[in-house]
Backbone bond lengths (Angstrom), bond angles and torsions (degrees), N, CA, C in turn:
res aa  C-N    CA-C-N  psi(-1)  N-CA   C-N-CA  omega(-1)  CA-C   N-CA-C  phi
1 X - - - 1.448 - - 1.523 109.19 -
2 X 1.344 117.41 136.45 1.447 121.90 -177.93 1.516 112.74 -81.93
3 X 1.299 114.31 177.69 1.457 121.42 179.42 1.521 110.53 -79.33
4 X 1.315 115.18 149.10 1.457 122.59 169.95 1.523 105.90 -100.26
5 X 1.331 116.80 124.90 1.461 121.16 178.18 1.519 107.17 -97.74
6 X 1.327 115.88 130.07 1.461 120.21 -179.34 1.523 109.30 -148.08
7 X 1.323 115.38 167.74 1.460 120.86 177.03 1.526 110.65 -67.68
8 X 1.315 114.45 146.23 1.463 122.29 174.59 1.522 109.39 -61.73
9 X 1.326 116.41 142.91 1.468 123.26 172.90 1.529 107.91 -124.31
10 X 1.310 116.71 153.61 1.473 121.22 -177.18 1.525 112.00 -53.99
11 X 1.321 117.38 -34.79 1.468 119.28 -179.20 1.532 112.80 -71.51
12 X 1.339 117.71 -6.58 1.468 121.79 177.32 1.528 112.77 -84.64
13 X 1.336 117.50 -7.88 1.465 120.94 -170.01 1.527 113.21 -52.20
14 X 1.303 118.49 -50.03 1.464 121.62 -177.87 1.527 111.60 -64.88
15 X 1.320 117.31 -43.50 1.469 121.02 179.84 1.523 110.95 -65.32
16 X 1.332 117.13 -39.73 1.468 120.44 178.07 1.521 109.75 -64.26
17 X 1.324 116.86 -44.49 1.473 120.19 178.78 1.529 110.30 -57.45
18 X 1.313 117.45 -41.86 1.467 121.01 179.69 1.529 111.00 -65.40
19 X 1.330 117.92 -45.01 1.471 121.15 179.28 1.521 110.07 -61.29
20 X 1.334 116.86 -48.12 1.468 121.02 -178.80 1.524 110.20 -61.99
21 X 1.311 117.82 -47.14 1.466 121.87 -178.23 1.525 111.37 -59.32
22 X 1.318 117.25 -45.10 1.464 119.98 -179.85 1.530 112.21 -72.45
23 X 1.321 117.64 -37.98 1.468 120.74 -178.22 1.524 111.77 -65.42
24 X 1.329 117.30 -34.30 1.463 120.68 -176.94 1.525 113.38 -99.66
25 X 1.309 118.34 6.09 1.470 124.26 173.05 1.528 111.74 46.31
26 X 1.332 118.08 -114.73 1.465 122.27 -174.75 1.527 112.97 -61.54
27 X 1.325 117.25 -28.66 1.465 121.80 179.96 1.529 111.50 -95.17
28 X 1.321 117.22 3.65 1.457 121.91 -172.06 1.511 115.56 -56.18
29 X 1.330 117.09 -45.49 1.467 119.23 -178.71 1.527 110.27 -63.94
30 X 1.326 116.79 -45.23 1.464 120.91 -179.77 1.529 110.66 -59.60
31 X 1.320 117.28 -44.21 1.466 120.84 -178.81 1.531 110.42 -68.61
32 X 1.320 118.01 -36.13 1.469 120.74 177.56 1.529 111.22 -63.35
33 X 1.326 117.47 -39.17 1.465 120.95 177.06 1.530 109.56 -68.14
34 X 1.333 117.40 -38.66 1.467 120.85 174.63 1.528 110.12 -57.32
35 X 1.318 117.20 -46.23 1.472 121.34 179.05 1.527 110.11 -57.13
36 X 1.321 117.57 -45.47 1.470 120.85 179.33 1.524 110.80 -58.72
37 X 1.331 116.87 -45.52 1.463 120.55 -177.79 1.527 111.77 -69.84
38 X 1.328 117.47 -39.39 1.467 119.55 176.62 1.527 110.38 -63.26
39 X 1.305 116.27 -42.14 1.473 121.04 179.58 1.529 109.89 -59.24
40 X 1.312 117.25 -40.58 1.463 121.63 -176.97 1.523 112.69 -73.16
41 X 1.337 117.54 -27.35 1.460 118.87 -169.29 1.525 115.75 -122.72
42 X 1.320 118.80 -39.78 1.462 119.02 -164.74 1.522 116.13 -132.53
43 X 1.311 118.95 -3.73 1.468 119.78 -176.04 1.523 110.35 -67.98
44 X 1.328 116.11 130.23 1.467 121.86 173.19 1.517 110.48 -100.39
45 X 1.329 116.14 -23.67 1.460 121.05 -177.96 1.524 107.80 -154.55
46 X 1.312 115.47 135.75 1.457 120.81 176.47 1.521 106.93 -140.19
47 X 1.324 115.68 122.60 1.460 121.81 -175.94 1.519 110.40 -123.57
48 X 1.323 115.59 152.23 1.457 121.07 173.01 1.523 109.07 -125.90
49 X 1.326 114.64 154.04 1.463 122.11 170.47 1.516 106.19 -104.89
50 X 1.312 115.38 132.32 1.455 120.83 -176.95 1.524 109.13 -125.61
51 X 1.323 115.80 136.07 1.466 122.31 174.76 1.519 107.73 -130.77
52 X 1.317 116.68 124.96 1.470 122.68 179.70 1.526 111.60 50.39
53 X 1.340 115.73 41.03 1.455 121.01 178.01 1.511 115.59 79.57
54 X 1.325 117.95 2.97 1.471 122.73 -178.12 1.526 109.75 -110.28
55 X 1.342 116.72 132.30 1.464 121.42 175.39 1.524 108.10 -73.41
56 X 1.343 116.08 121.01 1.467 121.27 -177.88 1.526 112.66 -120.29
57 X 1.336 117.24 -3.60 1.454 120.66 179.61 1.513 110.42 -159.86
58 X 1.345 114.96 162.13 1.464 120.98 -174.82 1.523 108.70 -156.83
59 X 1.331 116.05 144.63 1.462 121.18 174.30 1.525 108.80 -147.69
60 X 1.341 115.16 149.68 1.466 121.12 176.70 1.515 109.82 -127.38
61 X 1.320 114.91 147.51 1.459 122.99 167.26 1.521 106.16 -117.56
62 X 1.332 116.35 120.53 1.458 121.01 -176.44 1.514 110.69 -117.52
63 X 1.316 113.91 145.76 1.457 121.72 -179.18 1.527 110.02 -68.00
64 X 1.323 114.98 129.82 1.458 123.30 172.83 1.526 105.98 -145.03
65 X 1.334 117.20 -169.24 1.459 119.26 -174.51 1.518 110.89 -142.31
66 X 1.328 115.03 156.84 1.458 122.17 164.74 1.520 105.67 -108.38
67 X 1.330 115.99 127.56 1.460 121.98 -179.82 1.527 108.49 -87.22
68 X 1.335 116.01 80.63 1.464 121.91 -179.72 1.525 109.48 -82.02
69 X 1.314 116.82 160.76 1.463 120.95 -179.07 1.525 111.47 -61.21
70 X 1.324 116.92 -37.67 1.459 121.26 -176.03 1.528 112.53 -78.40
71 X 1.318 117.53 -38.53 1.466 121.11 -174.98 1.525 109.90 -171.56
72 X 1.334 116.25 161.78 1.462 120.05 168.65 1.524 107.59 -70.60
73 X 1.322 115.72 135.72 1.459 121.39 -178.85 1.524 107.96 -116.99
74 X 1.333 116.87 122.43 1.462 119.29 177.60 1.524 109.53 -72.54
75 X 1.327 114.95 129.39 1.466 123.29 177.45 1.525 106.97 -131.80
76 X 1.310 116.22 179.76 1.458 120.55 176.91 1.520 110.41 -121.26
77 X 1.323 115.49 147.91 1.456 122.48 173.72 1.525 107.43 -112.47
78 X 1.326 115.99 125.96 1.461 122.16 176.77 1.529 107.05 -88.12
79 X 1.328 115.01 100.85 1.456 120.41 -179.68 1.520 108.71 -176.27
80 X 1.312 116.54 137.31 1.456 127.51 -5.79 1.531 111.70 -86.43
81 X 1.312 114.77 161.41 1.462 123.77 168.90 1.522 105.80 -110.62
82 X 1.321 116.95 123.80 1.467 121.41 -176.45 1.521 109.77 -131.24
83 X 1.320 115.59 134.45 1.463 121.56 174.51 1.525 107.35 -131.46
84 X 1.321 116.29 133.83 1.468 120.59 177.48 1.524 109.14 -53.37
85 X 1.335 118.38 132.56 1.467 120.51 -176.53 1.528 114.11 -49.84
86 X 1.314 118.54 -38.48 1.474 120.82 -179.13 1.526 112.58 -68.63
87 X 1.343 117.41 -15.70 1.469 120.71 -178.61 1.534 112.33 -107.76
88 X 1.325 117.53 -0.19 1.464 119.73 179.48 1.519 109.92 -67.10
89 X 1.331 115.84 147.22 1.454 121.34 -179.07 1.516 113.30 82.80
90 X 1.324 117.36 9.85 1.473 121.31 -178.25 1.524 111.93 -119.05
91 X 1.328 117.00 22.46 1.461 124.46 174.43 1.534 114.02 72.50
92 X 1.323 117.52 12.72 1.460 120.23 175.97 1.525 109.20 -64.70
93 X 1.334 116.88 -48.02 1.460 121.11 178.46 1.513 111.81 -60.78
94 X 1.323 116.90 -42.00 1.463 121.35 178.44 1.526 110.42 -58.52
95 X 1.319 116.63 -44.21 1.470 120.77 179.53 1.525 111.41 -64.92
96 X 1.327 117.03 -40.36 1.462 120.60 178.55 1.524 111.51 -65.75
97 X 1.333 117.64 -43.24 1.467 121.03 179.06 1.525 109.88 -61.84
98 X 1.320 117.48 -46.99 1.468 120.84 -179.54 1.527 111.03 -60.52
99 X 1.317 117.09 -43.33 1.465 120.43 179.70 1.529 111.22 -66.06
100 X 1.332 117.12 -39.34 1.466 120.76 179.53 1.525 110.91 -65.65
101 X 1.319 117.55 -44.06 1.472 120.32 178.29 1.530 109.68 -64.35
102 X 1.321 117.10 -39.60 1.460 120.26 176.07 1.519 112.09 -60.54
103 X 1.316 116.77 -40.80 1.460 120.85 177.98 1.528 110.81 -66.96
104 X 1.327 117.91 -40.06 1.466 121.29 176.88 1.528 110.21 -61.01
105 X 1.312 116.18 -42.13 1.466 121.39 177.40 1.542 109.39 -60.53
106 X 1.323 116.71 -44.80 1.465 121.03 179.38 1.536 111.35 -62.65
107 X 1.325 117.11 -36.16 1.461 121.77 179.24 1.525 112.40 -73.20
108 X 1.321 117.63 -15.04 1.458 121.56 176.91 1.515 115.71 82.06
109 X 1.324 118.03 15.35 1.465 119.25 178.01 1.531 109.62 -73.25
110 X 1.330 117.32 153.98 1.460 119.44 -176.71 1.521 115.26 -81.22
111 X 1.342 118.15 -19.05 1.466 118.87 -175.53 1.521 110.57 -162.64
112 X 1.339 113.86 154.19 1.464 122.52 173.79 1.523 107.04 -125.01
113 X 1.329 116.70 127.70 1.461 122.97 -178.90 1.518 110.33 -110.63
114 X 1.328 115.26 160.45 1.456 121.25 171.38 1.513 109.63 -161.89
115 X 1.326 114.71 165.84 1.462 123.05 168.81 1.518 105.87 -114.16
116 X 1.329 117.03 125.09 1.456 118.30 -179.99 1.506 112.83 177.68
117 X 1.307 115.33 -175.22 1.458 122.90 -177.82 1.524 111.07 -61.39
118 X 1.346 117.47 121.35 1.463 119.51 178.13 1.526 112.51 -61.97
119 X 1.308 117.09 -31.49 1.467 119.90 179.07 1.522 110.14 -70.43
120 X 1.313 116.86 -52.96 1.469 120.55 -178.23 1.525 110.92 -59.71
121 X 1.325 116.76 -54.11 1.464 119.51 -174.96 1.525 112.37 -76.96
122 X 1.324 117.58 -28.78 1.462 120.01 175.00 1.516 111.63 -60.67
123 X 1.313 116.20 -37.62 1.471 120.81 176.85 1.524 112.17 -70.15
124 X 1.321 117.22 -9.32 1.459 121.71 -177.95 1.527 111.80 -115.06
125 X 1.345 116.19 20.57 1.460 120.89 172.15 1.510 116.88 99.88
126 X 1.329 118.25 -4.68 1.461 120.02 178.69 1.522 109.73 -84.69
127 X 1.324 115.86 156.34 1.460 121.96 179.51 1.526 108.88 -138.78
128 X 1.340 117.60 162.25 1.463 119.56 177.48 1.533 110.23 -56.84
129 X 1.330 116.42 134.07 1.465 121.07 -175.12 1.523 113.02 -82.69
130 X 1.329 117.61 -33.21 1.460 120.51 -175.25 1.528 113.03 -59.40
131 X 1.339 120.55 -45.64 1.465 119.49 178.47 1.534 113.58 -61.23
132 X 1.309 117.75 -18.20 1.467 122.50 177.71 1.524 111.77 -85.53
133 X 1.353 117.50 -1.35 1.455 121.10 178.66 1.518 114.70 95.54
134 X 1.319 116.91 11.71 1.463 120.67 178.37 1.528 109.37 -95.06
135 X 1.326 115.73 150.60 1.465 122.49 -176.84 1.529 108.24 -117.79
136 X 1.333 115.61 133.83 1.467 121.31 179.13 1.524 110.76 -58.36
137 X 1.314 115.94 146.83 1.463 121.61 179.12 1.523 112.03 -69.55
138 X 1.328 116.91 -22.42 1.459 122.39 -177.56 1.522 108.67 -154.29
139 X 1.344 117.51 146.40 1.462 118.75 174.29 1.528 112.21 -66.81
140 X 1.341 117.32 -9.68 1.464 120.89 176.86 1.529 112.63 -80.72
141 X 1.330 116.68 -2.80 1.467 120.75 173.34 1.524 106.52 -89.65
142 X 1.324 118.98 112.07 1.468 119.48 179.22 1.535 110.15 -57.54
143 X 1.311 115.46 131.90 1.473 121.15 -176.63 1.531 113.09 -47.37
144 X 1.339 119.90 -49.40 1.468 118.96 -178.29 1.533 113.72 -65.42
145 X 1.322 117.29 -22.11 1.464 120.84 -178.48 1.529 112.78 -81.88
146 X 1.329 117.50 -16.24 1.465 123.01 -178.12 1.526 108.13 -81.85
147 X 1.341 116.09 106.46 1.464 120.67 -171.20 1.520 112.17 -131.57
148 X 1.332 114.64 161.63 1.460 121.25 -175.92 1.523 110.47 -147.27
149 X 1.316 115.32 152.13 1.461 123.42 161.98 1.519 104.64 -116.28
150 X 1.324 116.31 118.48 1.461 121.95 177.21 1.527 107.33 -88.55
151 X 1.339 116.10 129.18 1.463 121.86 -175.34 1.529 110.97 -108.77
152 X 1.311 115.54 179.09 1.466 121.45 -173.40 1.522 114.04 -58.16
153 X 1.320 118.83 -31.48 1.455 121.53 -178.27 1.515 114.81 -76.00
154 X 1.320 117.92 -2.93 1.469 121.51 -177.82 1.526 110.93 -74.78
155 X 1.335 115.65 138.90 1.461 122.75 172.92 1.519 107.90 -121.40
156 X 1.327 116.86 155.74 1.471 122.25 -174.12 1.525 113.34 -54.55
157 X 1.323 118.95 -35.32 1.459 121.36 -176.96 1.532 112.52 -72.68
158 X 1.310 118.12 -11.97 1.468 122.30 -175.19 1.522 111.18 -82.00
159 X 1.319 116.01 67.80 1.460 122.42 176.88 1.525 108.32 -131.10
160 X 1.318 115.98 161.75 1.455 120.86 179.98 1.514 109.73 142.64
161 X 1.322 114.92 -164.05 1.465 120.83 -176.20 1.524 111.23 -78.30
162 X 1.324 115.54 138.28 1.457 121.36 172.15 1.526 108.04 -76.47
163 X 1.321 116.35 130.80 1.461 122.63 178.25 1.530 107.20 -117.04
164 X 1.333 115.45 107.10 1.460 120.53 178.77 1.525 110.20 -69.73
165 X 1.322 116.80 150.05 1.459 120.29 172.49 1.538 108.85 -66.92
166 X 1.307 114.79 158.61 1.466 121.92 -169.45 1.528 115.64 -56.50
167 X 1.325 121.73 -39.12 1.471 118.73 -178.25 1.532 114.35 -57.44
168 X 1.322 117.93 -32.54 1.469 118.91 177.77 1.525 110.53 -61.66
169 X 1.324 117.40 -39.05 1.468 121.10 179.30 1.524 110.60 -73.40
170 X 1.322 116.79 -44.15 1.472 121.44 -177.94 1.523 111.60 -56.93
171 X 1.330 116.41 -35.83 1.469 120.73 -177.66 1.528 112.68 -99.72
172 X 1.339 116.05 12.28 1.469 121.67 178.33 1.532 111.00 53.32
173 X 1.335 114.90 48.65 1.468 121.13 -178.35 1.524 112.32 -113.93
174 X 1.321 116.99 26.55 1.463 121.75 172.50 1.515 106.59 -109.00
175 X 1.320 117.17 121.28 1.454 120.66 179.91 1.519 112.38 68.16
176 X 1.311 114.44 -163.23 1.462 122.53 -177.35 1.520 109.62 -123.95
177 X 1.299 116.40 164.57 1.468 122.92 173.87 1.519 107.66 -120.37
178 X 1.343 116.15 157.79 1.460 120.28 175.25 1.525 109.02 -66.16
179 X 1.302 118.53 146.95 1.461 128.10 9.02 1.535 114.05 -85.14
180 X 1.345 118.01 -12.10 1.472 120.40 -177.17 1.527 111.70 -61.86
181 X 1.340 117.86 -40.83 1.462 120.75 179.42 1.518 110.57 -59.09
182 X 1.321 117.73 -46.91 1.463 121.02 179.04 1.515 112.49 -61.19
183 X 1.321 116.51 -40.35 1.466 120.49 179.27 1.526 110.96 -63.14
184 X 1.316 116.91 -44.86 1.468 121.17 -179.19 1.525 110.32 -67.75
185 X 1.325 117.66 -43.35 1.470 119.87 178.46 1.522 110.43 -59.88
186 X 1.326 117.02 -43.16 1.467 120.95 178.66 1.531 110.71 -62.26
187 X 1.315 116.78 -39.80 1.464 121.33 179.69 1.532 110.59 -61.96
188 X 1.338 117.70 -41.35 1.460 120.79 -179.41 1.526 112.19 -74.02
189 X 1.335 117.39 -25.02 1.465 120.82 177.93 1.517 111.70 -72.75
190 X 1.314 117.02 -29.49 1.471 121.60 -175.48 1.504 112.72 -68.43
């Protein structure tokens, strides 16, 4: 039986914290605190995947901006995406990503951004953001990891630097730091 994707409810808080903490291992606590702060300030959409009454996955879409020449453009950032380790590889993440992009489309935003595996997210409709005229929020975001889904509300002038909402910066969750950054850059160079 597959996952049921539904909106987050307040009673999911503890289960979501557990999924996020386990999915992100060593960074789990930091990412769980990020989720709390995004929920309080900037979340536009928060979804969970449920199987047999148990929360097994979670995703957020948070308000951010593209600093275009004409105006600031509100966009969404898909982050974090968390799946319980025992459920990874079973399309739970795929279902959450599809539902989140569908919700972004319903909200009428022009684009959804993320940092992540080009292979994983490319197979789910994301594409490299730089060729579309978007600029990474930090040089610590590996170029191939900076991705976007452009939606119906996008217009050609809506290009420029991605500006993450403040909680991502406060919790040092934009891009990577060494030694992980160096490892990923080396991997993409090969």
